Structures are given as structure tokens and as C-alpha cells.
RODOMAR-485516 format. One record per atom (N, C-alpha, C, O, CB): residue number from 1; residue in three letters; atom name; chain; x, y, z. Coordinates in Angstrom, 2 decimals. Glycine has a CB too. Layout:
// residues N
ATOM   i  aa at ch       X       Y       Z
ATOM NUM ALA CA  A       X       Y       Z
...
This chain:
// residues 90
ATOM   i  aa at ch       X       Y       Z
ATOM   1 MET  N  A   18.12   28.72    8.55
ATOM   1 MET CA  A   17.86   28.34    7.18
ATOM   1 MET  C  A   16.66   27.39    7.13
ATOM   1 MET  O  A   16.57   26.46    7.94
ATOM   1 MET CB  A   19.11   27.69    6.55
ATOM   2 ARG  N  A   15.77   27.61    6.23
ATOM   2 ARG CA  A   14.58   26.76    6.06
ATOM   2 ARG  C  A   14.92   25.59    5.15
ATOM   2 ARG  O  A   15.75   25.69    4.25
ATOM   2 ARG CB  A   13.39   27.58    5.48
ATOM   3 SER  N  A   14.25   24.48    5.42
ATOM   3 SER CA  A   14.41   23.33    4.54
ATOM   3 SER  C  A   13.04   22.77    4.20
ATOM   3 SER  O  A   12.07   22.97    4.93
ATOM   3 SER CB  A   15.30   22.23    5.20
ATOM   4 ILE  N  A   12.98   22.08    3.09
ATOM   4 ILE CA  A   11.73   21.48    2.63
ATOM   4 ILE  C  A   11.93   19.98    2.55
ATOM   4 ILE  O  A   12.89   19.50    1.95
ATOM   4 ILE CB  A   11.28   22.06    1.25
ATOM   5 ASN  N  A   11.00   19.25    3.15
ATOM   5 ASN CA  A   11.03   17.79    3.10
ATOM   5 ASN  C  A    9.66   17.29    2.67
ATOM   5 ASN  O  A    8.65   17.96    2.88
ATOM   5 ASN CB  A   11.44   17.19    4.47
ATOM   6 TYR  N  A    9.63   16.14    2.08
ATOM   6 TYR CA  A    8.37   15.53    1.71
ATOM   6 TYR  C  A    7.88   14.64    2.83
ATOM   6 TYR  O  A    8.67   13.96    3.48
ATOM   6 TYR CB  A    8.50   14.73    0.41
ATOM   7 GLY  N  A    6.57   14.65    3.06
ATOM   7 GLY CA  A    5.97   13.80    4.07
ATOM   7 GLY  C  A    5.69   12.40    3.52
ATOM   7 GLY  O  A    5.78   12.16    2.32
ATOM   7 GLY CB  A    4.68   14.42    4.60
ATOM   8 GLU  N  A    5.36   11.51    4.41
ATOM   8 GLU CA  A    5.12   10.12    4.05
ATOM   8 GLU  C  A    4.00    9.99    3.01
ATOM   8 GLU  O  A    4.12    9.19    2.07
ATOM   8 GLU CB  A    4.75    9.31    5.30
ATOM   9 ASP  N  A    2.93   10.76    3.15
ATOM   9 ASP CA  A    1.81   10.68    2.20
ATOM   9 ASP  C  A    2.24   11.07    0.79
ATOM   9 ASP  O  A    1.79   10.48   -0.18
ATOM   9 ASP CB  A    0.66   11.56    2.65
ATOM  10 THR  N  A    3.12   12.07    0.68
ATOM  10 THR CA  A    3.61   12.51   -0.62
ATOM  10 THR  C  A    4.42   11.42   -1.29
ATOM  10 THR  O  A    4.24   11.15   -2.48
ATOM  10 THR CB  A    4.44   13.78   -0.48
ATOM  11 ILE  N  A    5.31   10.79   -0.55
ATOM  11 ILE CA  A    6.14    9.72   -1.09
ATOM  11 ILE  C  A    5.28    8.53   -1.51
ATOM  11 ILE  O  A    5.48    7.95   -2.57
ATOM  11 ILE CB  A    7.20    9.27   -0.06
ATOM  12 ARG  N  A    4.33    8.19   -0.66
ATOM  12 ARG CA  A    3.42    7.06   -0.95
ATOM  12 ARG  C  A    2.65    7.32   -2.25
ATOM  12 ARG  O  A    2.54    6.42   -3.08
ATOM  12 ARG CB  A    2.43    6.83    0.23
ATOM  13 GLN  N  A    2.11    8.53   -2.42
ATOM  13 GLN CA  A    1.37    8.85   -3.64
ATOM  13 GLN  C  A    2.28    8.84   -4.86
ATOM  13 GLN  O  A    1.87    8.41   -5.94
ATOM  13 GLN CB  A    0.70   10.21   -3.50
ATOM  14 TYR  N  A    3.50    9.29   -4.71
ATOM  14 TYR CA  A    4.47    9.28   -5.81
ATOM  14 TYR  C  A    4.72    7.84   -6.27
ATOM  14 TYR  O  A    4.76    7.56   -7.47
ATOM  14 TYR CB  A    5.81    9.95   -5.38
ATOM  15 ILE  N  A    4.88    6.92   -5.32
ATOM  15 ILE CA  A    5.09    5.51   -5.66
ATOM  15 ILE  C  A    3.86    4.93   -6.34
ATOM  15 ILE  O  A    4.00    4.17   -7.31
ATOM  15 ILE CB  A    5.41    4.69   -4.39
ATOM  16 VAL  N  A    2.66    5.27   -5.87
ATOM  16 VAL CA  A    1.42    4.78   -6.50
ATOM  16 VAL  C  A    1.30    5.30   -7.93
ATOM  16 VAL  O  A    0.87    4.57   -8.82
ATOM  16 VAL CB  A    0.19    5.21   -5.68
ATOM  17 ASP  N  A    1.67    6.55   -8.16
ATOM  17 ASP CA  A    1.64    7.10   -9.52
ATOM  17 ASP  C  A    2.58    6.31  -10.45
ATOM  17 ASP  O  A    2.22    6.02  -11.59
ATOM  17 ASP CB  A    2.03    8.60   -9.51
ATOM  18 ILE  N  A    3.76    5.98   -9.95
ATOM  18 ILE CA  A    4.71    5.18  -10.74
ATOM  18 ILE  C  A    4.13    3.80  -11.02
ATOM  18 ILE  O  A    4.18    3.32  -12.15
ATOM  18 ILE CB  A    6.06    5.06  -10.01
ATOM  19 LEU  N  A    3.57    3.16   -9.98
ATOM  19 LEU CA  A    2.98    1.83  -10.17
ATOM  19 LEU  C  A    1.84    1.85  -11.18
ATOM  19 LEU  O  A    1.74    0.96  -12.03
ATOM  19 LEU CB  A    2.47    1.28   -8.83
ATOM  20 ASN  N  A    0.97    2.86  -11.09
ATOM  20 ASN CA  A   -0.15    2.95  -12.03
ATOM  20 ASN  C  A    0.32    3.17  -13.47
ATOM  20 ASN  O  A   -0.27    2.64  -14.40
ATOM  20 ASN CB  A   -1.09    4.07  -11.62
ATOM  21 ASN  N  A    1.39    3.95  -13.65
ATOM  21 ASN CA  A    1.96    4.11  -14.99
ATOM  21 ASN  C  A    2.50    2.79  -15.52
ATOM  21 ASN  O  A    2.30    2.46  -16.69
ATOM  21 ASN CB  A    3.07    5.16  -14.97
ATOM  22 ILE  N  A    3.19    2.03  -14.68
ATOM  22 ILE CA  A    3.73    0.73  -15.10
ATOM  22 ILE  C  A    2.59   -0.23  -15.43
ATOM  22 ILE  O  A    2.66   -0.94  -16.44
ATOM  22 ILE CB  A    4.63    0.13  -14.00
ATOM  23 ILE  N  A    1.56   -0.27  -14.60
ATOM  23 ILE CA  A    0.41   -1.15  -14.85
ATOM  23 ILE  C  A   -0.21   -0.83  -16.20
ATOM  23 ILE  O  A   -0.52   -1.73  -16.97
ATOM  23 ILE CB  A   -0.65   -1.01  -13.73
ATOM  24 ARG  N  A   -0.38    0.45  -16.48
ATOM  24 ARG CA  A   -1.00    0.89  -17.73
ATOM  24 ARG  C  A   -0.09    0.62  -18.93
ATOM  24 ARG  O  A   -0.52    0.05  -19.93
ATOM  24 ARG CB  A   -1.35    2.38  -17.65
ATOM  25 GLU  N  A    1.17    1.03  -18.84
ATOM  25 GLU CA  A    2.10    0.91  -19.97
ATOM  25 GLU  C  A    2.43   -0.54  -20.32
ATOM  25 GLU  O  A    2.59   -0.88  -21.49
ATOM  25 GLU CB  A    3.38    1.66  -19.67
ATOM  26 GLU  N  A    2.52   -1.38  -19.30
ATOM  26 GLU CA  A    2.87   -2.79  -19.53
ATOM  26 GLU  C  A    1.64   -3.68  -19.68
ATOM  26 GLU  O  A    1.76   -4.90  -19.86
ATOM  26 GLU CB  A    3.74   -3.30  -18.38
ATOM  27 ASN  N  A    0.45   -3.07  -19.61
ATOM  27 ASN CA  A   -0.81   -3.80  -19.73
ATOM  27 ASN  C  A   -0.84   -5.00  -18.77
ATOM  27 ASN  O  A   -1.17   -6.12  -19.16
ATOM  27 ASN CB  A   -1.01   -4.28  -21.18
ATOM  28 LEU  N  A   -0.50   -4.73  -17.52
ATOM  28 LEU CA  A   -0.46   -5.78  -16.50
ATOM  28 LEU  C  A   -1.87   -6.14  -16.05
ATOM  28 LEU  O  A   -2.80   -5.35  -16.21
ATOM  28 LEU CB  A    0.39   -5.32  -15.29
ATOM  29 PRO  N  A   -2.05   -7.33  -15.50
ATOM  29 PRO CA  A   -3.39   -7.80  -15.13
ATOM  29 PRO  C  A   -3.89   -7.23  -13.80
ATOM  29 PRO  O  A   -4.44   -7.95  -12.96
ATOM  29 PRO CB  A   -3.40   -9.31  -15.05
ATOM  30 PHE  N  A   -3.69   -5.92  -13.61
ATOM  30 PHE CA  A   -4.15   -5.25  -12.41
ATOM  30 PHE  C  A   -5.02   -4.07  -12.80
ATOM  30 PHE  O  A   -4.82   -3.46  -13.85
ATOM  30 PHE CB  A   -2.96   -4.80  -11.52
ATOM  31 GLU  N  A   -5.97   -3.75  -11.94
ATOM  31 GLU CA  A   -6.85   -2.60  -12.19
ATOM  31 GLU  C  A   -6.09   -1.30  -11.95
ATOM  31 GLU  O  A   -6.02   -0.43  -12.81
ATOM  31 GLU CB  A   -8.12   -2.67  -11.28
ATOM  32 ARG  N  A   -5.50   -1.18  -10.75
ATOM  32 ARG CA  A   -4.77    0.02  -10.37
ATOM  32 ARG  C  A   -4.17   -0.17   -8.98
ATOM  32 ARG  O  A   -4.43   -1.17   -8.31
ATOM  32 ARG CB  A   -5.71    1.28  -10.41
ATOM  33 ALA  N  A   -3.37    0.79   -8.57
ATOM  33 ALA CA  A   -2.85    0.84   -7.20
ATOM  33 ALA  C  A   -3.52    2.02   -6.49
ATOM  33 ALA  O  A   -3.74    3.07   -7.09
ATOM  33 ALA CB  A   -1.28    0.99   -7.19
ATOM  34 ASP  N  A   -3.83    1.84   -5.21
ATOM  34 ASP CA  A   -4.45    2.88   -4.40
ATOM  34 ASP  C  A   -3.66    3.08   -3.11
ATOM  34 ASP  O  A   -2.92    2.20   -2.67
ATOM  34 ASP CB  A   -5.92    2.54   -4.09
ATOM  35 VAL  N  A   -3.84    4.26   -2.52
ATOM  35 VAL CA  A   -3.17    4.61   -1.27
ATOM  35 VAL  C  A   -4.17    4.57   -0.12
ATOM  35 VAL  O  A   -5.33    4.92   -0.27
ATOM  35 VAL CB  A   -2.53    6.01   -1.37
ATOM  36 GLN  N  A   -3.68    4.12    1.05
ATOM  36 GLN CA  A   -4.44    4.19    2.30
ATOM  36 GLN  C  A   -5.86    3.64    2.21
ATOM  36 GLN  O  A   -6.82    4.34    2.55
ATOM  36 GLN CB  A   -4.50    5.61    2.76
ATOM  37 VAL  N  A   -6.01    2.44    1.78
ATOM  37 VAL CA  A   -7.31    1.77    1.75
ATOM  37 VAL  C  A   -7.60    1.27    3.15
ATOM  37 VAL  O  A   -6.70    0.75    3.82
ATOM  37 VAL CB  A   -7.34    0.60    0.70
ATOM  38 ILE  N  A   -8.83    1.40    3.60
ATOM  38 ILE CA  A   -9.22    0.91    4.93
ATOM  38 ILE  C  A   -9.77   -0.50    4.78
ATOM  38 ILE  O  A  -10.72   -0.73    4.04
ATOM  38 ILE CB  A  -10.26    1.85    5.60
ATOM  39 ILE  N  A   -9.16   -1.44    5.50
ATOM  39 ILE CA  A   -9.65   -2.82    5.53
ATOM  39 ILE  C  A  -10.35   -2.99    6.87
ATOM  39 ILE  O  A   -9.72   -2.95    7.92
ATOM  39 ILE CB  A   -8.48   -3.87    5.35
ATOM  40 LYS  N  A  -11.68   -3.18    6.81
ATOM  40 LYS CA  A  -12.47   -3.25    8.03
ATOM  40 LYS  C  A  -12.60   -4.68    8.51
ATOM  40 LYS  O  A  -12.88   -5.60    7.74
ATOM  40 LYS CB  A  -13.86   -2.63    7.81
ATOM  41 GLY  N  A  -12.38   -4.85    9.81
ATOM  41 GLY CA  A  -12.61   -6.13   10.45
ATOM  41 GLY  C  A  -13.93   -6.09   11.16
ATOM  41 GLY  O  A  -14.84   -5.36   10.75
ATOM  41 GLY CB  A  -11.47   -6.47   11.42
ATOM  42 GLY  N  A  -14.07   -6.85   12.22
ATOM  42 GLY CA  A  -15.32   -6.90   12.97
ATOM  42 GLY  C  A  -15.59   -5.65   13.80
ATOM  42 GLY  O  A  -16.73   -5.41   14.20
ATOM  42 GLY CB  A  -15.32   -8.09   13.87
ATOM  43 SER  N  A  -14.56   -4.85   14.07
ATOM  43 SER CA  A  -14.73   -3.65   14.88
ATOM  43 SER  C  A  -13.73   -2.58   14.43
ATOM  43 SER  O  A  -12.83   -2.85   13.63
ATOM  43 SER CB  A  -14.55   -3.97   16.39
ATOM  44 ILE  N  A  -13.91   -1.38   14.96
ATOM  44 ILE CA  A  -12.99   -0.29   14.63
ATOM  44 ILE  C  A  -11.57   -0.67   15.03
ATOM  44 ILE  O  A  -10.61   -0.30   14.35
ATOM  44 ILE CB  A  -13.41    1.02   15.32
ATOM  45 LYS  N  A  -11.43   -1.40   16.13
ATOM  45 LYS CA  A  -10.12   -1.83   16.61
ATOM  45 LYS  C  A   -9.42   -2.73   15.59
ATOM  45 LYS  O  A   -8.19   -2.77   15.55
ATOM  45 LYS CB  A  -10.27   -2.58   17.94
ATOM  46 ASN  N  A  -10.19   -3.44   14.78
ATOM  46 ASN CA  A   -9.63   -4.38   13.81
ATOM  46 ASN  C  A   -9.40   -3.77   12.43
ATOM  46 ASN  O  A   -9.10   -4.50   11.49
ATOM  46 ASN CB  A  -10.53   -5.57   13.69
ATOM  47 GLN  N  A   -9.54   -2.46   12.28
ATOM  47 GLN CA  A   -9.30   -1.83   10.98
ATOM  47 GLN  C  A   -7.80   -1.77   10.71
ATOM  47 GLN  O  A   -7.00   -1.53   11.60
ATOM  47 GLN CB  A   -9.91   -0.42   10.94
ATOM  48 GLN  N  A   -7.45   -2.00    9.46
ATOM  48 GLN CA  A   -6.06   -1.96    9.03
ATOM  48 GLN  C  A   -5.92   -0.95    7.90
ATOM  48 GLN  O  A   -6.88   -0.70    7.16
ATOM  48 GLN CB  A   -5.56   -3.37    8.59
ATOM  49 TYR  N  A   -4.74   -0.38    7.76
ATOM  49 TYR CA  A   -4.48    0.64    6.75
ATOM  49 TYR  C  A   -3.18    0.31    6.00
ATOM  49 TYR  O  A   -2.15    0.91    6.30
ATOM  49 TYR CB  A   -4.40    2.04    7.39
ATOM  50 PRO  N  A   -3.21   -0.62    5.04
ATOM  50 PRO CA  A   -1.99   -0.86    4.28
ATOM  50 PRO  C  A   -1.62    0.40    3.50
ATOM  50 PRO  O  A   -2.49    1.18    3.11
ATOM  50 PRO CB  A   -2.16   -2.07    3.30
ATOM  51 ASP  N  A   -0.32    0.60    3.29
ATOM  51 ASP CA  A    0.12    1.82    2.60
ATOM  51 ASP  C  A   -0.34    1.85    1.15
ATOM  51 ASP  O  A   -0.81    2.88    0.67
ATOM  51 ASP CB  A    1.64    1.93    2.66
ATOM  52 ILE  N  A   -0.22    0.73    0.46
ATOM  52 ILE CA  A   -0.59    0.66   -0.96
ATOM  52 ILE  C  A   -1.29   -0.67   -1.21
ATOM  52 ILE  O  A   -0.87   -1.71   -0.71
ATOM  52 ILE CB  A    0.66    0.81   -1.88
ATOM  53 VAL  N  A   -2.36   -0.63   -2.00
ATOM  53 VAL CA  A   -3.07   -1.85   -2.43
ATOM  53 VAL  C  A   -3.10   -1.87   -3.95
ATOM  53 VAL  O  A   -3.45   -0.87   -4.59
ATOM  53 VAL CB  A   -4.53   -1.90   -1.83
ATOM  54 ILE  N  A   -2.74   -3.01   -4.53
ATOM  54 ILE CA  A   -2.86   -3.20   -5.98
ATOM  54 ILE  C  A   -4.02   -4.17   -6.19
ATOM  54 ILE  O  A   -4.05   -5.27   -5.64
ATOM  54 ILE CB  A   -1.51   -3.76   -6.62
ATOM  55 TRP  N  A   -4.99   -3.73   -7.01
ATOM  55 TRP CA  A   -6.24   -4.47   -7.21
ATOM  55 TRP  C  A   -6.17   -5.39   -8.43
ATOM  55 TRP  O  A   -5.59   -5.04   -9.45
ATOM  55 TRP CB  A   -7.41   -3.50   -7.36
ATOM  56 GLU  N  A   -6.78   -6.55   -8.30
ATOM  56 GLU CA  A   -6.89   -7.50   -9.40
ATOM  56 GLU  C  A   -7.83   -6.92  -10.46
ATOM  56 GLU  O  A   -8.82   -6.27  -10.12
ATOM  56 GLU CB  A   -7.40   -8.89   -8.91
ATOM  57 LYS  N  A   -7.52   -7.15  -11.70
ATOM  57 LYS CA  A   -8.31   -6.60  -12.79
ATOM  57 LYS  C  A   -9.48   -7.51  -13.14
ATOM  57 LYS  O  A   -9.37   -8.74  -13.07
ATOM  57 LYS CB  A   -7.44   -6.38  -14.02
ATOM  58 GLY  N  A  -10.61   -6.90  -13.52
ATOM  58 GLY CA  A  -11.73   -7.63  -14.07
ATOM  58 GLY  C  A  -12.63   -8.31  -13.07
ATOM  58 GLY  O  A  -13.44   -9.15  -13.46
ATOM  58 GLY CB  A  -11.24   -8.62  -14.98
ATOM  59 LYS  N  A  -12.53   -7.99  -11.80
ATOM  59 LYS CA  A  -13.41   -8.59  -10.79
ATOM  59 LYS  C  A  -14.57   -7.64  -10.52
ATOM  59 LYS  O  A  -14.40   -6.42  -10.45
ATOM  59 LYS CB  A  -12.62   -8.90   -9.48
ATOM  60 VAL  N  A  -15.76   -8.23  -10.36
ATOM  60 VAL CA  A  -16.94   -7.42  -10.02
ATOM  60 VAL  C  A  -16.75   -6.83   -8.62
ATOM  60 VAL  O  A  -16.97   -5.64   -8.41
ATOM  60 VAL CB  A  -18.25   -8.27  -10.10
ATOM  61 LEU  N  A  -16.36   -7.67   -7.68
ATOM  61 LEU CA  A  -16.05   -7.19   -6.34
ATOM  61 LEU  C  A  -14.54   -6.95   -6.26
ATOM  61 LEU  O  A  -13.75   -7.74   -6.77
ATOM  61 LEU CB  A  -16.52   -8.22   -5.25
ATOM  62 ALA  N  A  -14.18   -5.88   -5.63
ATOM  62 ALA CA  A  -12.76   -5.54   -5.51
ATOM  62 ALA  C  A  -12.01   -6.65   -4.78
ATOM  62 ALA  O  A  -12.41   -7.09   -3.71
ATOM  62 ALA CB  A  -12.58   -4.21   -4.78
ATOM  63 LYS  N  A  -10.92   -7.08   -5.38
ATOM  63 LYS CA  A  -10.07   -8.11   -4.77
ATOM  63 LYS  C  A   -8.63   -7.63   -4.84
ATOM  63 LYS  O  A   -8.09   -7.36   -5.92
ATOM  63 LYS CB  A  -10.25   -9.50   -5.49
ATOM  64 ALA  N  A   -8.01   -7.54   -3.67
ATOM  64 ALA CA  A   -6.63   -7.09   -3.60
ATOM  64 ALA  C  A   -5.70   -8.19   -4.09
ATOM  64 ALA  O  A   -5.82   -9.34   -3.68
ATOM  64 ALA CB  A   -6.27   -6.66   -2.17
ATOM  65 SER  N  A   -4.77   -7.82   -4.94
ATOM  65 SER CA  A   -3.73   -8.75   -5.40
ATOM  65 SER  C  A   -2.48   -8.62   -4.55
ATOM  65 SER  O  A   -1.76   -9.59   -4.34
ATOM  65 SER CB  A   -3.40   -8.50   -6.87
ATOM  66 LEU  N  A   -2.21   -7.40   -4.06
ATOM  66 LEU CA  A   -0.98   -7.15   -3.33
ATOM  66 LEU  C  A   -1.17   -5.99   -2.35
ATOM  66 LEU  O  A   -1.71   -4.95   -2.71
ATOM  66 LEU CB  A    0.18   -6.85   -4.31
ATOM  67 LEU  N  A   -0.72   -6.19   -1.12
ATOM  67 LEU CA  A   -0.68   -5.12   -0.12
ATOM  67 LEU  C  A    0.78   -4.78    0.11
ATOM  67 LEU  O  A    1.61   -5.66    0.28
ATOM  67 LEU CB  A   -1.39   -5.55    1.22
ATOM  68 ILE  N  A    1.09   -3.49    0.11
ATOM  68 ILE CA  A    2.48   -3.04    0.28
ATOM  68 ILE  C  A    2.57   -2.18    1.53
ATOM  68 ILE  O  A    1.78   -1.24    1.71
ATOM  68 ILE CB  A    2.98   -2.26   -0.97
ATOM  69 GLU  N  A    3.52   -2.49    2.38
ATOM  69 GLU CA  A    3.82   -1.69    3.56
ATOM  69 GLU  C  A    5.16   -1.01    3.35
ATOM  69 GLU  O  A    6.15   -1.67    3.06
ATOM  69 GLU CB  A    3.84   -2.56    4.86
ATOM  70 LEU  N  A    5.19    0.29    3.48
ATOM  70 LEU CA  A    6.43    1.06    3.31
ATOM  70 LEU  C  A    6.98    1.42    4.68
ATOM  70 LEU  O  A    6.23    1.80    5.58
ATOM  70 LEU CB  A    6.19    2.34    2.46
ATOM  71 LYS  N  A    8.28    1.31    4.84
ATOM  71 LYS CA  A    8.94    1.67    6.08
ATOM  71 LYS  C  A   10.19    2.47    5.76
ATOM  71 LYS  O  A   10.80    2.31    4.71
ATOM  71 LYS CB  A    9.30    0.41    6.91
ATOM  72 GLN  N  A   10.56    3.33    6.68
ATOM  72 GLN CA  A   11.79    4.10    6.53
ATOM  72 GLN  C  A   12.99    3.16    6.65
ATOM  72 GLN  O  A   12.88    2.10    7.27
ATOM  72 GLN CB  A   11.87    5.24    7.60
ATOM  73 PRO  N  A   14.12    3.53    6.06
ATOM  73 PRO CA  A   15.30    2.66    6.07
ATOM  73 PRO  C  A   15.80    2.29    7.47
ATOM  73 PRO  O  A   16.56    1.34    7.61
ATOM  73 PRO CB  A   16.40    3.32    5.33
ATOM  74 LYS  N  A   15.40    3.04    8.49
ATOM  74 LYS CA  A   15.88    2.73    9.84
ATOM  74 LYS  C  A   15.28    1.44   10.40
ATOM  74 LYS  O  A   15.79    0.91   11.38
ATOM  74 LYS CB  A   15.55    3.89   10.79
ATOM  75 TYR  N  A   14.21    0.91    9.78
ATOM  75 TYR CA  A   13.58   -0.32   10.25
ATOM  75 TYR  C  A   14.29   -1.55    9.69
ATOM  75 TYR  O  A   14.80   -1.52    8.57
ATOM  75 TYR CB  A   12.09   -0.35    9.86
ATOM  76 VAL  N  A   14.31   -2.60   10.47
ATOM  76 VAL CA  A   14.88   -3.87   10.04
ATOM  76 VAL  C  A   13.76   -4.67    9.37
ATOM  76 VAL  O  A   12.75   -4.96   10.03
ATOM  76 VAL CB  A   15.52   -4.66   11.24
ATOM  77 PRO  N  A   13.89   -5.04    8.09
ATOM  77 PRO CA  A   12.78   -5.69    7.37
ATOM  77 PRO  C  A   12.36   -7.04    7.94
ATOM  77 PRO  O  A   11.25   -7.51    7.65
ATOM  77 PRO CB  A   13.16   -5.86    5.94
ATOM  78 PHE  N  A   13.20   -7.68    8.73
ATOM  78 PHE CA  A   12.85   -8.98    9.28
ATOM  78 PHE  C  A   12.39   -8.92   10.73
ATOM  78 PHE  O  A   12.32   -9.94   11.41
ATOM  78 PHE CB  A   14.02   -9.92    9.17
ATOM  79 ASP  N  A   12.08   -7.70   11.21
ATOM  79 ASP CA  A   11.56   -7.52   12.56
ATOM  79 ASP  C  A   10.22   -8.23   12.68
ATOM  79 ASP  O  A    9.32   -8.00   11.88
ATOM  79 ASP CB  A   11.42   -6.00   12.90
ATOM  80 THR  N  A   10.08   -9.09   13.68
ATOM  80 THR CA  A    8.86   -9.91   13.79
ATOM  80 THR  C  A    7.61   -9.06   14.02
ATOM  80 THR  O  A    6.53   -9.44   13.56
ATOM  80 THR CB  A    9.01  -10.91   14.93
ATOM  81 ASP  N  A    7.72   -7.94   14.73
ATOM  81 ASP CA  A    6.55   -7.08   14.92
ATOM  81 ASP  C  A    6.07   -6.48   13.60
ATOM  81 ASP  O  A    4.87   -6.42   13.35
ATOM  81 ASP CB  A    6.88   -5.95   15.92
ATOM  82 LEU  N  A    7.00   -6.06   12.75
ATOM  82 LEU CA  A    6.63   -5.52   11.44
ATOM  82 LEU  C  A    6.00   -6.60   10.57
ATOM  82 LEU  O  A    5.00   -6.36    9.89
ATOM  82 LEU CB  A    7.86   -4.93   10.73
ATOM  83 ILE  N  A    6.57   -7.78   10.58
ATOM  83 ILE CA  A    6.04   -8.89    9.78
ATOM  83 ILE  C  A    4.66   -9.28   10.28
ATOM  83 ILE  O  A    3.75   -9.49    9.47
ATOM  83 ILE CB  A    7.00  -10.12    9.83
ATOM  84 ASP  N  A    4.47   -9.38   11.59
ATOM  84 ASP CA  A    3.15   -9.73   12.15
ATOM  84 ASP  C  A    2.10   -8.70   11.77
ATOM  84 ASP  O  A    0.98   -9.06   11.41
ATOM  84 ASP CB  A    3.22   -9.86   13.67
ATOM  85 ASN  N  A    2.46   -7.41   11.84
ATOM  85 ASN CA  A    1.53   -6.35   11.48
ATOM  85 ASN  C  A    1.14   -6.43   10.01
ATOM  85 ASN  O  A   -0.04   -6.29    9.67
ATOM  85 ASN CB  A    2.13   -4.99   11.80
ATOM  86 ALA  N  A    2.12   -6.65    9.14
ATOM  86 ALA CA  A    1.83   -6.77    7.70
ATOM  86 ALA  C  A    0.98   -8.00    7.43
ATOM  86 ALA  O  A    0.08   -7.96    6.58
ATOM  86 ALA CB  A    3.13   -6.84    6.89
ATOM  87 PHE  N  A    1.24   -9.09    8.13
ATOM  87 PHE CA  A    0.46  -10.32    7.97
ATOM  87 PHE  C  A   -1.01  -10.10    8.35
ATOM  87 PHE  O  A   -1.90  -10.60    7.67
ATOM  87 PHE CB  A    1.06  -11.45    8.81
ATOM  88 LEU  N  A   -1.25   -9.36    9.42
ATOM  88 LEU CA  A   -2.63   -9.08    9.84
ATOM  88 LEU  C  A   -3.37   -8.26    8.79
ATOM  88 LEU  O  A   -4.56   -8.47    8.58
ATOM  88 LEU CB  A   -2.64   -8.33   11.18
ATOM  89 LYS  N  A   -2.69   -7.35    8.14
ATOM  89 LYS CA  A   -3.32   -6.54    7.10
ATOM  89 LYS  C  A   -3.65   -7.38    5.87
ATOM  89 LYS  O  A   -4.66   -7.15    5.20
ATOM  89 LYS CB  A   -2.41   -5.38    6.70
ATOM  90 ALA  N  A   -2.80   -8.34    5.59
ATOM  90 ALA CA  A   -3.02   -9.20    4.42
ATOM  90 ALA  C  A   -4.17  -10.14    4.69
ATOM  90 ALA  O  A   -4.52  -10.95    3.83
ATOM  90 ALA CB  A   -1.74  -10.01    4.06
């Protein structure tokens, strides 16, 4: 029997669509939410890829207001490796 599952990118985009609708409908002080933004450091090794970025509204230069990391339920949210990785992206 065949089964159909959604991949991580599909779920991430679905969440961004919901966030963008909320931002628009509630007239929140954010420009929009984006998926898979590349944050460049001094080298390719230092590049980070937060799952979702919410941008501050009205800035000439893009300024992130919030970085969101999504994890499957099997992960423990207080795992120090996960927290350190999210901190580096922020």
C-alpha cells in the first residue's frame, strides 16, 4: 500500500503562509515571514539556515525580528546542542 507524507519544506512553507496571513490580517509591525534565509558569516562554514525568519517592518535594510527553528516532536526542546545551534543562528 502506498502512503503520502509531507516533507519538512512543505510543512515549513505552510507555517510561513499562516504567519503571513496573521501578520497581514492583524496589521502586525512585521514585513513578512520567509523560509530558509541564508545568514552569511565570515566563511561558508559559518553560514546558518534558520527555518523561518520574520522581518521587522519599515526598515531600509532588512532586519530580522524573529528566527524560528522547527524540530520534530522526538527532540527535547531543552537539549543544549539544539539551544546552542539556535543561538548561533540568532
